[in-house]
C-alpha positions as CSV (number, residue, x, y, z in Angstrom):
1,X,19.8,30.2,1.3
2,X,21.3,28.9,4.4
3,X,21.0,25.3,5.1
4,X,20.8,23.6,7.9
5,X,21.0,20.2,8.8
6,X,21.0,17.3,11.7
7,X,22.6,14.0,12.1
8,X,20.8,10.7,13.0
9,X,21.5,7.1,12.5
10,X,18.2,6.1,11.5
11,X,15.1,8.5,10.4
12,X,11.4,6.2,10.6
13,X,9.0,8.2,8.5
14,X,5.6,7.5,9.7
15,X,4.3,6.7,13.3
16,X,1.6,4.0,13.4
17,X,1.8,0.9,14.8
18,X,4.6,-0.1,11.9
19,X,6.7,3.3,12.7
20,X,6.3,2.7,16.2
21,X,8.0,-0.7,16.6
22,X,10.7,0.6,13.8
23,X,11.6,3.7,16.2
24,X,11.4,2.0,19.3
25,X,13.4,-1.0,18.5
26,X,16.2,1.2,16.8
27,X,16.4,3.4,20.1
28,X,16.2,0.7,22.2
29,X,19.2,-0.5,20.2
30,X,21.0,2.3,20.9
31,X,21.0,4.2,17.8
32,X,19.8,8.2,17.3
33,X,16.6,7.8,16.0
34,X,14.1,10.8,14.8
35,X,10.8,9.6,13.6
36,X,8.5,12.2,12.0
37,X,4.9,12.2,12.0
38,X,1.8,14.4,10.2
39,X,0.4,14.6,13.6
40,X,2.0,13.9,16.5
41,X,-1.5,13.9,18.1
42,X,-2.3,11.0,16.1
43,X,0.9,8.5,17.5
44,X,0.0,4.9,17.1
45,X,-3.3,6.0,15.5
46,X,-6.4,3.5,14.5
47,X,-8.1,4.4,12.1
48,X,-9.8,1.2,11.4
49,X,-11.1,-1.5,14.1
50,X,-10.0,-0.6,17.2
51,X,-8.9,-3.9,18.7
52,X,-5.7,-5.7,18.5
53,X,-5.0,-9.6,18.0
54,X,-8.1,-11.8,16.2
55,X,-6.9,-14.9,14.0
56,X,-3.4,-15.1,13.2
57,X,-2.7,-11.2,13.9
58,X,-2.7,-12.5,18.0
59,X,-0.2,-15.0,17.0
60,X,1.8,-11.8,15.0
61,X,1.3,-9.7,18.8
62,X,3.1,-12.0,20.6
63,X,5.7,-12.7,18.5
64,X,5.9,-9.0,18.7
65,X,6.5,-9.0,22.1
66,X,8.7,-12.1,22.4
67,X,11.3,-10.1,20.2
68,X,11.1,-7.4,22.2
69,X,8.4,-5.5,21.2
70,X,6.0,-2.8,22.2
71,X,2.4,-3.9,20.6
72,X,1.1,-6.5,23.4
73,X,2.4,-4.4,26.1
74,X,0.6,-1.5,25.5
75,X,-3.2,-2.9,24.2
76,X,-2.9,-4.9,28.0
77,X,-2.5,-1.5,29.1
78,X,-5.4,0.2,27.6
79,X,-8.1,-3.1,26.2
80,X,-11.8,-2.2,27.1
81,X,-12.4,-6.4,26.4
82,X,-10.5,-9.2,25.7
83,X,-11.5,-12.9,24.1
84,X,-9.8,-15.6,22.7
85,X,-11.2,-16.8,20.1
86,X,-11.2,-20.4,18.9
87,X,-10.9,-22.0,21.5
88,X,-13.4,-25.1,20.3
89,X,-10.5,-26.0,18.0
90,X,-7.3,-27.2,18.3
91,X,-3.9,-25.0,20.1
92,X,-2.2,-24.1,16.8
93,X,-5.7,-21.6,16.4
94,X,-6.1,-20.2,19.4
95,X,-5.7,-16.5,18.7
96,X,-6.3,-13.2,21.2
97,X,-8.1,-10.7,20.6
98,X,-8.7,-7.2,22.4
99,X,-10.6,-4.4,21.8
100,X,-8.8,-1.2,22.7
101,X,-8.9,2.2,24.1
102,X,-7.9,4.0,21.0
103,X,-7.0,7.1,22.1
104,X,-6.2,5.7,25.2
105,X,-3.8,2.8,23.3
106,X,-2.6,6.8,21.2
107,X,-1.9,7.8,24.5
108,X,0.2,5.1,26.0
109,X,1.7,4.6,23.2
110,X,3.3,8.5,22.5
111,X,4.1,8.5,26.1
112,X,6.8,5.2,25.4
113,X,8.5,6.6,22.7
114,X,8.9,10.2,24.6
115,X,10.0,8.7,27.1
116,X,12.4,6.2,25.1
117,X,16.4,7.6,24.8
118,X,17.5,8.1,21.9
119,X,14.7,9.0,19.8
120,X,13.6,12.2,18.9
121,X,9.6,12.6,17.6
122,X,9.2,15.4,15.4
123,X,6.2,16.5,13.0
124,X,6.7,17.6,9.6
125,X,6.2,16.1,6.3
126,X,8.6,14.2,4.6
127,X,8.8,15.6,1.1
128,X,12.0,13.3,-0.2
129,X,14.5,10.7,0.7
130,X,17.8,11.8,-0.2
131,X,20.5,9.2,-1.7
132,X,24.1,9.7,-3.3
133,X,26.0,7.2,-5.8
134,X,26.9,3.6,-4.4
135,X,30.4,2.0,-4.7
136,X,31.6,-0.6,-7.3
137,X,30.7,-3.5,-4.7
138,X,27.0,-2.2,-3.8
139,X,26.8,-2.0,-7.8
140,X,27.5,-5.6,-8.0
141,X,25.1,-6.2,-5.2
142,X,22.7,-4.8,-7.3
143,X,22.1,-1.2,-5.8
144,X,21.6,2.4,-7.2
145,X,21.6,4.1,-4.8
146,X,22.6,4.7,-1.1
147,X,20.2,6.0,1.5
148,X,21.8,9.8,2.8
149,X,19.2,11.1,4.0
150,X,15.8,12.9,3.5
151,X,14.5,16.7,3.7
152,X,11.2,17.8,4.9
153,X,8.9,20.3,3.6
154,X,10.5,23.5,4.9
155,X,13.2,22.3,3.2
156,X,15.9,21.7,6.3
157,X,17.6,17.9,6.0
158,X,18.3,15.3,8.1
159,X,21.2,12.9,7.7
160,X,20.9,9.3,8.1
161,X,22.5,6.3,7.1
162,X,19.2,4.1,7.6
163,X,16.1,5.2,6.8
164,X,12.6,3.4,7.1
165,X,9.4,4.2,5.4
166,X,6.1,3.6,7.8
167,X,3.9,5.8,5.2
168,X,0.6,3.8,5.7
169,X,-2.1,4.6,4.0
170,X,-1.0,8.1,3.9
171,X,1.2,8.8,0.3
172,X,-1.3,10.8,-1.9
173,X,-4.5,9.3,-0.5
174,X,-8.0,10.4,-0.6
175,X,-11.2,9.5,0.6
176,X,-14.3,8.2,-1.0
177,X,-17.9,8.2,0.1
178,X,-20.3,8.0,-3.0
179,X,-19.6,11.3,-5.2
180,X,-17.7,13.1,-2.7
181,X,-14.0,12.7,-2.7
182,X,-11.5,14.4,0.4
183,X,-8.1,14.2,-0.6
184,X,-7.0,13.7,2.4
185,X,-5.2,10.8,5.6
186,X,-7.9,8.2,7.2
187,X,-10.0,9.7,9.7
188,X,-9.1,13.7,8.0
189,X,-5.9,13.7,8.8
190,X,-3.4,15.8,6.6
191,X,-2.2,13.0,3.8
192,X,1.6,13.1,2.8
193,X,1.5,14.7,-1.0
194,X,4.7,14.8,-2.0
195,X,7.5,11.3,-1.3
196,X,6.2,9.1,-4.2
197,X,7.4,11.3,-6.3
198,X,10.4,11.1,-4.6
199,X,10.6,7.4,-4.5
200,X,9.4,7.5,-7.8
201,X,12.1,9.3,-9.0
202,X,14.7,6.4,-7.2
203,X,13.5,4.1,-9.1
204,X,10.7,2.8,-6.6
205,X,7.9,1.1,-8.3
206,X,4.9,1.8,-6.6
207,X,0.8,1.3,-7.4
208,X,-2.5,1.8,-5.6
209,X,-4.4,-0.2,-3.0
210,X,-7.9,0.5,-1.6
211,X,-8.9,0.0,2.2
212,X,-12.1,1.2,3.5
213,X,-14.0,1.6,7.6
214,X,-17.4,1.4,8.7
215,X,-19.2,4.0,9.8
216,X,-19.1,5.4,13.8
217,X,-22.1,5.8,15.3
218,X,-23.6,7.7,18.1
219,X,-24.1,5.2,20.8
220,X,-26.7,7.3,22.8
221,X,-29.2,6.8,19.4
222,X,-28.5,3.0,19.3
223,X,-31.0,0.5,20.8
224,X,-28.7,-2.8,22.3
225,X,-31.8,-4.8,23.7
226,X,-32.4,-5.9,19.7
227,X,-28.5,-7.4,19.8
228,X,-27.2,-10.0,21.5
229,X,-25.1,-8.9,23.5
230,X,-21.0,-10.0,23.7
231,X,-18.9,-11.0,27.0
232,X,-14.7,-11.2,27.5
233,X,-13.3,-13.9,29.1
234,X,-12.9,-14.2,32.8
235,X,-9.8,-14.8,33.6
236,X,-8.3,-12.2,31.4
237,X,-4.7,-13.6,29.1
238,X,-2.8,-11.3,28.5
239,X,-0.8,-10.5,25.5
240,X,3.0,-10.1,26.5
241,X,4.9,-12.7,28.5
242,X,6.1,-9.7,30.4
243,X,2.8,-8.7,32.3
244,X,1.5,-9.7,35.5
245,X,-1.6,-12.3,35.0
246,X,-3.0,-10.0,37.8
247,X,-3.1,-6.6,36.1
248,X,-4.9,-7.2,33.4
249,X,-8.1,-9.3,35.7
250,X,-10.5,-5.6,35.4
251,X,-14.3,-4.9,34.6
252,X,-14.1,-5.6,30.8
253,X,-17.0,-3.8,28.5
254,X,-19.3,-5.2,26.3
255,X,-19.3,-6.1,22.5
256,X,-22.7,-6.4,20.2
257,X,-24.4,-8.5,17.3
258,X,-27.1,-8.0,15.1
259,X,-27.0,-8.9,11.8
260,X,-28.2,-7.4,8.2
261,X,-31.5,-8.5,6.2
262,X,-32.8,-8.3,2.7
263,X,-34.0,-5.1,3.0
264,X,-30.5,-4.0,3.6
265,X,-29.1,-5.3,1.3
266,X,-32.3,-4.1,-1.3
267,X,-30.8,-0.9,-0.3
268,X,-27.3,-1.5,-1.0
269,X,-28.4,-3.7,-4.7
270,X,-30.3,-0.6,-5.6
271,X,-27.9,1.6,-5.0
272,X,-24.4,-0.1,-6.2
273,X,-24.2,2.6,-9.6
274,X,-23.2,4.8,-6.5
275,X,-20.8,3.6,-5.0
276,X,-17.2,4.4,-6.3
277,X,-15.7,0.3,-5.7
278,X,-18.7,-0.5,-8.8
279,X,-18.5,3.4,-11.1
280,X,-14.9,2.6,-11.6
281,X,-13.8,6.1,-9.4
282,X,-11.8,4.2,-7.8
283,X,-8.3,3.1,-9.0
284,X,-7.1,0.7,-6.2
285,X,-7.3,-2.5,-4.9
286,X,-8.9,-3.6,-2.3
287,X,-8.2,-6.7,0.7
288,X,-10.4,-9.5,-0.9
289,X,-11.0,-10.8,2.9
290,X,-12.2,-7.3,4.5
291,X,-14.5,-6.9,2.2
292,X,-16.9,-3.8,2.5
293,X,-21.1,-4.5,2.5
294,X,-21.5,-4.2,-0.9
295,X,-19.1,-6.6,-2.3
296,X,-20.4,-9.3,0.6
297,X,-24.4,-8.4,-1.0
298,X,-22.8,-8.9,-5.1
299,X,-20.5,-11.3,-4.5
300,X,-22.3,-13.1,-1.7
301,X,-26.0,-13.2,-3.5
302,X,-27.7,-16.4,-1.1
303,X,-26.6,-14.9,1.9
304,X,-29.8,-14.1,3.7
305,X,-27.7,-12.1,6.3
306,X,-23.8,-10.9,7.3
307,X,-22.9,-10.3,11.3
308,X,-22.5,-7.3,12.1
309,X,-20.3,-6.5,15.5
310,X,-21.0,-3.0,16.9
311,X,-17.7,-2.0,19.4
312,X,-17.0,0.5,21.6
313,X,-13.9,3.2,20.8
314,X,-13.2,4.2,23.9
315,X,-14.2,4.5,27.7
316,X,-14.5,8.5,27.2
317,X,-16.4,8.6,24.2
318,X,-19.9,7.7,22.7
319,X,-19.1,6.4,19.2
320,X,-19.4,2.7,18.4
321,X,-17.3,0.7,15.6
322,X,-19.9,-1.0,13.4
323,X,-18.0,-3.7,12.1
324,X,-18.4,-5.6,9.5
325,X,-19.9,-2.7,7.5
326,X,-17.1,-0.6,5.8
327,X,-18.7,1.0,2.8
328,X,-17.9,3.6,0.4
329,X,-21.4,4.4,-0.4
330,X,-23.2,7.9,-0.8
331,X,-24.1,9.4,3.0
332,X,-27.8,9.8,2.3
333,X,-27.6,5.3,1.4
334,X,-25.5,4.9,4.4
335,X,-27.8,6.2,6.5
336,X,-31.0,4.3,4.8
337,X,-28.7,1.0,5.2
338,X,-27.5,1.0,8.6
339,X,-31.4,2.2,9.6
340,X,-32.3,-1.5,8.5
341,X,-30.2,-3.4,11.2
342,X,-32.3,-4.4,14.2
343,X,-30.7,-1.7,17.1
344,X,-29.7,0.3,14.7
345,X,-33.0,2.1,13.3
346,X,-32.6,4.9,14.6
347,X,-28.9,5.8,14.8
348,X,-27.5,8.8,13.9
349,X,-24.0,9.0,12.1
350,X,-20.8,10.4,13.1
351,X,-18.2,9.6,11.2
352,X,-19.2,8.5,8.1
353,X,-18.1,5.3,6.6
354,X,-15.2,5.7,3.6
355,X,-13.1,4.0,1.5
356,X,-9.1,5.3,1.6
357,X,-6.5,4.7,-1.8
358,X,-3.2,5.3,-1.5
359,X,0.5,4.6,-2.7
360,X,2.2,1.3,-2.0
361,X,5.3,-0.9,-3.0
362,X,5.1,-3.0,-6.0
363,X,6.2,-6.4,-5.5
364,X,9.6,-7.9,-6.3
365,X,11.5,-4.9,-4.8
366,X,12.1,-6.4,-0.9
367,X,15.0,-7.9,-0.1
368,X,13.9,-10.8,2.6
369,X,15.4,-7.8,5.2
370,X,12.6,-5.5,4.2
371,X,15.5,-3.3,2.5
372,X,13.9,-2.1,-0.5
373,X,16.9,-3.9,-4.0
374,X,17.4,-0.6,-5.6
375,X,18.5,2.1,-2.4
376,X,21.7,0.7,0.3
377,X,19.9,1.7,3.6
378,X,16.3,2.0,2.7
379,X,13.9,0.2,4.6
380,X,10.1,-0.4,4.4
381,X,7.2,-1.6,6.5
382,X,3.9,-2.0,6.8
383,X,1.1,-0.9,4.3
384,X,3.4,0.7,2.1
385,X,4.6,-3.3,1.6
386,X,1.2,-4.1,0.1
387,X,0.0,-5.6,3.7
388,X,-3.2,-4.5,5.9
389,X,-3.7,-4.7,9.5
390,X,-2.1,-2.8,12.5
391,X,-0.3,-6.3,13.2
392,X,0.9,-6.9,10.1
393,X,2.4,-3.5,10.3
394,X,4.2,-3.7,13.8
395,X,6.1,-6.7,12.8
396,X,7.3,-5.5,9.3
397,X,8.3,-2.5,11.5
398,X,10.4,-4.2,14.6
399,X,11.8,-6.2,11.8
400,X,13.0,-3.7,9.4
401,X,14.5,-2.0,12.4
402,X,16.1,-4.4,13.7
403,X,17.4,-5.4,10.5
404,X,18.3,-1.7,10.0
405,X,20.3,-1.8,13.1
406,X,22.0,-4.9,12.1
407,X,23.3,-3.0,8.7
408,X,24.7,0.0,10.3
409,X,26.5,-2.1,13.1
410,X,27.6,-4.8,10.5
411,X,26.1,-7.5,12.7
412,X,24.0,-10.7,11.1
413,X,20.2,-9.5,10.0
414,X,17.7,-11.0,11.6
415,X,16.3,-13.5,10.1
416,X,12.7,-16.0,10.6
417,X,12.1,-18.1,8.3
418,X,8.5,-20.0,7.6
419,X,9.4,-22.7,10.4
420,X,9.8,-20.4,12.7
421,X,7.2,-17.6,13.3
422,X,4.1,-16.0,11.5
423,X,6.2,-12.6,10.7
424,X,8.5,-15.3,8.9
425,X,5.5,-16.5,7.1
426,X,4.8,-12.5,6.4
427,X,7.4,-11.3,5.4
428,X,8.3,-14.3,2.9
429,X,4.9,-14.0,0.9
430,X,5.9,-10.2,0.7
431,X,9.1,-10.7,-0.5
432,X,8.5,-13.7,-2.8
433,X,4.5,-13.2,-4.2
434,X,2.9,-11.3,-6.5
435,X,0.1,-10.1,-3.9
436,X,-2.5,-8.2,-5.8
437,X,-4.3,-6.9,-3.3
438,X,-3.6,-6.0,0.2
439,X,-2.2,-8.8,1.9
440,X,-3.7,-10.1,5.6
441,X,-2.3,-12.6,7.6
442,X,-4.7,-15.8,8.2
443,X,-4.0,-19.3,10.2
444,X,-4.3,-21.1,6.7
445,X,-1.0,-19.6,5.1
446,X,1.4,-20.9,7.5
447,X,2.1,-24.6,6.8
448,X,3.6,-25.5,10.3
449,X,0.8,-24.0,12.4
450,X,1.1,-26.5,14.3
451,X,4.0,-25.4,15.6
452,X,4.1,-21.8,15.2
453,X,1.0,-21.6,18.2
454,X,0.3,-18.1,19.8
455,X,1.7,-20.2,23.2
456,X,5.1,-20.8,22.6
457,X,6.1,-17.6,20.8
458,X,8.6,-17.3,23.7
459,X,10.1,-20.3,23.5
460,X,10.4,-19.7,19.0
461,X,11.9,-16.1,19.3
462,X,12.7,-14.3,22.6
463,X,16.2,-15.8,22.4
464,X,16.1,-14.3,18.1
465,X,15.2,-10.9,20.6
466,X,17.9,-11.5,23.2
467,X,20.6,-12.0,20.5
468,X,19.9,-9.1,18.8
469,X,19.9,-6.9,21.9
470,X,16.4,-6.4,22.8
471,X,15.5,-9.2,25.9
472,X,17.9,-8.8,28.2
473,X,19.3,-12.1,30.3
474,X,16.6,-11.6,33.4
475,X,13.5,-12.1,30.9
476,X,16.0,-14.8,28.5
477,X,16.8,-17.0,31.7
478,X,13.2,-16.3,32.7
479,X,12.0,-18.1,29.3
480,X,15.5,-20.7,30.4
481,X,13.8,-21.9,33.7
482,X,10.3,-21.9,31.9
483,X,12.0,-24.6,29.2
484,X,13.6,-27.0,31.7
485,X,10.4,-27.1,33.9
486,X,8.3,-28.6,31.0
487,X,11.1,-30.4,30.0
488,X,11.3,-32.0,33.5
489,X,8.0,-32.0,33.7
490,X,6.8,-34.2,30.5
491,X,10.0,-37.0,31.2
492,X,8.4,-37.3,34.8
493,X,5.2,-37.6,33.3
494,X,6.1,-40.2,31.1
495,X,8.0,-41.8,33.7
496,X,5.4,-42.4,36.1
497,X,3.3,-46.0,35.3
498,X,-0.5,-45.8,37.0
499,X,-1.9,-49.6,37.0
500,X,-5.5,-50.6,36.5
501,X,-6.4,-50.8,40.5
502,X,-9.8,-50.3,42.1
503,X,-9.1,-46.8,42.5
504,X,-7.7,-46.1,39.6
505,X,-10.4,-47.4,38.3
506,X,-12.9,-45.6,40.2
507,X,-10.7,-42.1,39.1
508,X,-11.7,-42.9,35.4
509,X,-15.5,-43.1,36.4
510,X,-15.9,-40.5,38.2
511,X,-14.0,-38.3,35.5
512,X,-16.0,-40.4,32.2
513,X,-13.5,-42.1,30.9
514,X,-12.9,-45.4,29.7
515,X,-11.2,-48.2,32.2
516,X,-8.1,-48.9,31.9
517,X,-7.1,-52.6,30.5
518,X,-3.2,-52.5,31.5
519,X,-0.6,-50.0,33.0
520,X,-0.3,-46.6,31.6
521,X,1.9,-43.9,31.8
522,X,0.5,-40.4,33.1
523,X,1.2,-39.0,29.9
524,X,-0.6,-41.6,28.2
525,X,-4.0,-41.1,29.7
526,X,-3.3,-37.2,29.6
527,X,-3.6,-37.7,26.1
528,X,-7.5,-38.7,26.1
529,X,-9.4,-35.7,25.1
530,X,-11.4,-35.6,28.6
531,X,-9.1,-35.9,30.5
532,X,-7.0,-32.2,31.9
533,X,-3.4,-31.9,33.6
534,X,-5.7,-30.6,36.5
535,X,-7.4,-33.4,37.1
536,X,-5.1,-35.9,37.3
537,X,-3.3,-34.4,40.6
538,X,-5.4,-36.4,42.3
539,X,-3.6,-39.5,40.8
540,X,-0.9,-37.6,40.8
541,X,0.2,-36.6,44.3
542,X,3.8,-35.6,44.4
543,X,4.1,-33.2,41.1
544,X,5.6,-30.3,41.8
545,X,4.1,-26.4,41.8
546,X,4.3,-25.1,38.3
547,X,3.2,-22.1,36.7
548,X,0.4,-21.9,34.9
549,X,2.4,-21.2,31.5
550,X,4.6,-23.9,32.1
551,X,1.2,-26.6,32.6
552,X,0.2,-25.0,29.2
553,X,3.1,-26.7,27.7
554,X,3.2,-29.7,29.3
555,X,-0.5,-29.8,28.6
556,X,0.2,-29.2,24.2
557,X,3.8,-31.1,24.0
558,X,2.5,-34.6,25.9
559,X,-1.3,-34.5,23.9
560,X,0.1,-33.4,20.5
561,X,4.0,-35.2,20.5
562,X,2.8,-37.5,17.7
563,X,1.2,-34.1,15.0
564,X,4.6,-32.3,16.3
565,X,7.0,-34.9,15.8
566,X,5.8,-35.3,11.8
567,X,5.8,-31.9,11.5
568,X,9.4,-31.1,12.7
569,X,10.4,-33.8,10.3
570,X,8.5,-31.6,7.6
571,X,10.3,-28.9,8.9
572,X,14.1,-30.7,8.4
573,X,13.2,-31.0,4.5
574,X,12.1,-27.6,4.2
575,X,15.2,-26.4,5.7
576,X,17.0,-28.2,3.4
577,X,16.2,-26.3,0.4
578,X,16.5,-23.3,2.5
579,X,20.5,-24.4,3.2
580,X,21.1,-24.4,-0.8
581,X,22.3,-20.7,-1.9
582,X,21.2,-19.0,-4.7
583,X,24.3,-16.9,-6.0
584,X,23.4,-12.5,-5.8
585,X,25.1,-12.7,-9.2
586,X,23.3,-15.7,-11.0
587,X,22.4,-15.1,-14.5
588,X,19.0,-17.1,-15.3
589,X,19.7,-16.5,-19.3
590,X,22.6,-19.5,-18.3
591,X,19.9,-21.7,-16.7
592,X,19.1,-24.2,-19.5
593,X,15.6,-25.8,-20.1
594,X,13.8,-23.1,-17.4
595,X,10.4,-22.2,-18.9
596,X,11.0,-18.2,-20.0
597,X,7.8,-17.5,-17.0
598,X,10.2,-19.5,-14.8
599,X,13.0,-17.5,-16.0
600,X,11.2,-13.8,-15.5
601,X,10.1,-14.7,-12.3
602,X,12.9,-15.8,-10.7
603,X,15.1,-12.4,-12.1
604,X,12.1,-10.3,-11.3
605,X,12.3,-11.5,-7.2
606,X,15.7,-12.7,-6.8
607,X,15.4,-15.3,-4.6
608,X,17.7,-16.2,-2.6
609,X,17.7,-19.9,-2.0
610,X,16.1,-23.1,-3.9
611,X,12.9,-22.8,-1.2
612,X,12.0,-18.9,-1.7
613,X,12.2,-20.3,-5.4
614,X,10.1,-22.8,-5.0
615,X,7.2,-20.5,-3.4
616,X,7.0,-17.6,-6.4
617,X,4.1,-17.5,-8.5
618,X,5.3,-18.7,-11.8
619,X,8.2,-21.4,-10.5
620,X,6.6,-24.6,-11.0
621,X,8.6,-28.2,-9.3
622,X,10.3,-29.0,-12.9
623,X,11.9,-25.4,-12.2
624,X,12.8,-25.6,-9.1
625,X,14.5,-28.8,-10.3
626,X,16.3,-28.0,-13.8
627,X,17.7,-25.0,-11.1
628,X,18.6,-27.3,-8.4
629,X,21.4,-29.5,-11.5
630,X,22.4,-26.2,-12.3
631,X,23.6,-25.3,-8.8
632,X,25.0,-28.9,-8.3
633,X,27.0,-28.1,-11.8
634,X,28.1,-24.7,-10.5
635,X,29.7,-26.3,-6.9
636,X,31.1,-28.9,-8.8
637,X,33.1,-26.8,-11.3
638,X,34.5,-24.7,-8.1
639,X,35.4,-27.7,-6.9
640,X,37.4,-29.4,-9.4
641,X,39.1,-25.7,-10.3
642,X,40.1,-25.6,-6.0
């Protein structure tokens, strides 16, 4: 039998949100890249909620954009409605969320991939990863195999220096609606049934996770007069730092809010034994922070109602997404249940709600680069790593793609720590924690969220994007100019003092602000909650003309200076622990006084520094102290030998 082989630098398995970002990163950095997908017509598909962003997830999209990724640019071109969430709270939790036209999002992203140099799209099922024996040097680093490529179902092999797994929910997947089980990927697409065994054969441990999605309704059968209309923002703020704000000011489509009621809950309770989740048919663990409607009814029996958002799937379809009512109940129960909701009394289901189970990675097998520990050159991203969400997937795909290139080119790996970005928090949590359910990003997971705002993602991370080569000089210089203008304006406002004269007092009275008793700087005045930068223009005639994004940074920097300074001091303490490196060949059995549980967890996760060790579940502060003392003694011993 003739064997046909092609050669590439990088192979990407899966063309969802993780795969797209990984493929674009590798190809834009000049490596010959091929991306495999089970369906070339469903690249960047949105099988669940057709939106991008939301609380904390909007931060991830901004960070992806700052590093040179594509998600923010693509949603700016394809959104139906845009909203900035949590605006009644501080800037740390402001998050942009866009309802997407799901088909347009997919089409536009596919077009970007098709036009990208050094990138090949191939519709095929990858059935095996191919690997070889590692060198003695790599064996000493803990590798058992070295990636050499992949084989597809037809038998053709593709040689590669790195492979990135972005398989989403497709590995040995099955969809469940009550007693009806379909062995398919999401939305009836083809599953990937062969690759799991190849990964297991390479010594990679897999587990089963589960997620779900609500029904899609025929919009013509919905009575919107019984619902509350939800409008988008005016003006719209773009996701991408490179998008001209004028280009996103367009007519938006409404979403709608309604609620479940006691009748809905009664139908669910009476049929709970027919749910595969509660009947024990589903093996996988589901996401706690994105529960099905049956989970909500069972776990929150005191709630009289639950929110239901009715959202459009696209401009050229009548299908409406019923957000807040994902389910795996049988079809007859779904019909009865949905029709109790105001506005849905006569609804017709186009696509049933379902739960989906799939194979994914067990925790403790990832390097901080998102390379799998056993196999040199095998990286992974997205739901395969045990996370959930398009944004989490895209962030990991970009991160893994960059680091695959860095490894091939023998350049320093991209590293983003918890104080630098939500991506850093995401990666660190996936690497160090035994997540027992699909991981979802939340603002509460970020200890330094006042520093990790969505508005300053470019200031935090664009330099890293420039360093790896995804941000060109023009965009980077634009950022430097923004930082310069912000710094100068903050200093100027601090240097200008105003007195308690009649003109100023009159101005303050008209603004509903307390009169002055003594002179203050314009910066001090701006710290008053009722004051804005635009308002004080009346008493600041010499101010320069500044872009809106600079004004935003000036206001936040001045208003929250004390809090920001305090958090920066906390970060410095955090950095000290991150700088205490742990030798790769450490034998934790040699660390006396270390508890057995801590020893086992440290051995499993193999942290690279003390900070990372301190975040591993089962490792307490006393264990960290023991480990620090041991490392200090090791260092003193080495110094004495020298």
